[in-house]
C-alpha positions, 0 to 999 in steps of 0.5 A: 556604172560607167559615164556612158551608162549614165549620160549616154551619147552625150558623155562620150562624143563632146564637140563643146568640151573637153572629152575623156573616153574619145580623148586619143594620142596622136601621131606625134607625142604632143603630150610630151612635147609640151611637158618637155616645154613645160620642163624647161622653164620657158614660155611656152608658145602651143599653135595650131590651126582653128578647131585643132585640139590645142585647148584640149591638148593644154587641159590634158597636160596641165590638170584643170585644178592646177591651171588658172585658164583665161580666154583672150576672146573676153578679155580686150586689155591688159587690165582684164586680162588680170582681173580674170587671172584672180578671179578664176584662182577662185575664193573671192570675196568683196565688201563695200558701204557707201555712206551718202552722208559722208560720200564715202567709199569702202570696197575689199576683195579677198582671193585665197585665204588664211596668211596668204590672202589676198585683199584687192580694191574695188569699185561697186556700181549696182544693187543699192538698198537704202538702210536708215538713211543711207545707201549700200550697194554691193558687186564683185569686181576686181581692181588687181594689180599685176604683181597681186595677181602674180603673187597669187600664181606664184603662191597658189602653184597654179600653171597660167594657160592664156587661150586665144592670145591671136585674139589680142591686138598687137599692142596689148599682146606686146603688154601682157607678154612682158607681164607674162615674162615677170611671172615666168621669171618668178617659176609661173608655168606659162603656156600661150595658145594661138592660131598662126597667121600665115604660119607666123607665131604671134608670140614669137613676134613679141620682141620682149619673149625673144628666146624665152619661148619654146614653141609646140606646133600642132598639125592638121589632124590626118584622117586615120587620126580622126577614124580613132575618135569613133574607134574609142566611142563607139565601143563605149556604147556597146556598138562598132562603126563600120570602117567606111561610115568612120572614114567618112565622118572623119573626111568631112571632119575637113581635119576638125577633131570638134567636127569629128566628134560632132559628126560621131554624135549626131550619127549616135542620134541618127541611130537612136544610139542615146544610151548604151546598148543592152545588145551589141550593136554594129553602125553603118552609113548609107549616103543618104544617112550620112547626108542628113548627118552632116546637115543637122551638124551644120545646122548648128553652126552659124555663118549666115550673117559673113556668108550673106556680106560675101555672097552680096558682092560689092555694091552694084554698078550694074546689072550682074550676071546669073548662073545656072547652078548644078543643084537647081538654084541660080546665083551671079558671080560671088555665089558660084565662087562660094559654091565651088569651095563646098565641093568633093574634093574638100579642101583648105587650100584651092590653087587659082586653076582648081578654082577655076575648074570648081566654078565651071563643075558647079555650073550648069550649062557652058555659061560661066564666069571667065578667069580674071572674074573669079580671081577679081570676086575672090579678092574683094571676098578675101578683103571684105573677110578681113575686115568682118574679122577685124572688127570682132577681133583685131587680130582675128583670122579671116574665113578665107583669104586670097593670096596673090603669092603664089595664087591660092585662097586659104580656107582656115576656119573648117567650120566655116568650109563645113557650113558652105558644104552642107547648110548653104549649098548642101545639093552640091556636097551630098554624096551619092 
């Protein structure tokens, strides 16, 4: 019995994990590019837009069993990073005793096994019990040196996969890059995944890696490539999807394979296709059904806090003008500007002239914001979004950014645009 027959739609379409049945090769052979870069012995910088499939590609080329995968979104210092490397190598155990009478500590961590076992010191901070007047506590804590972690990578013949490198502060990027260079020199294959900010590869900014980096840059997915995900998945459930429906799902995915996986999964649920059908099924979608599917998908995405901050605008000095929107709601300048990002055509980069046209289209009357006010609102929201992202992670991209030259609004996070379109302003986005 196949995985699809055992687990159903959730085994076929996997928006939150590495797909197997619906993994598709793109028009450009990024797999071979990554293999060639790894074979060169260089540190590989794998970049691409947010939600573009960098992690899936890396795990496809480097088998999980042969990789040590570390996500920088969970580490903030180089010491944390190398402790995570040791933890991921597995086979760890630790014993520690504290004798209150002698006020001594003893800790031992073993990584690996046999003659190559690595012993690392550590500290213990909880789970205390009393025995004959003495306290005993234990906790797994890794206190690794960089050298010991690299030794373990070499001994285990693992590749080091570093995800979300752009989340690290610049100073931490430089420190880890210098250390990673040493690992690569000893033969450890290294792949660093990151989102380029304004087209700038954060790995190439690090002086210690100049001349030592092979770059593989993913382009955003096109709609034909996204359609292949549905064409690979529905037959596994003994179903076929109508080309018009597949194209609609691809269009709403905003060039993100993860969103396409999510929308295909929601389509299965909407059509009662939770398990493999006993008889062949054909899947088509009306406009109302598509709106329901996209709305349910958006409910799983939460940008409410940042959206509230952007909608609120700066502290009020006077009462703001309120505008009527074509979906029957109302809002001030900031809400009108956000609403304009949710309508067709779906874009992740919108120039100033088109933004003016969009704000006019979402207003229900001739009463609408003027151009200078729109630009001022977008500049303020851009600064606010950047401030919020830096509070979360120093190098994290803002969800939107106004670029004064050449007067363009960038929307790098497809999930944020999708949330605006189907959760915040569904009446504007709903297809006819």
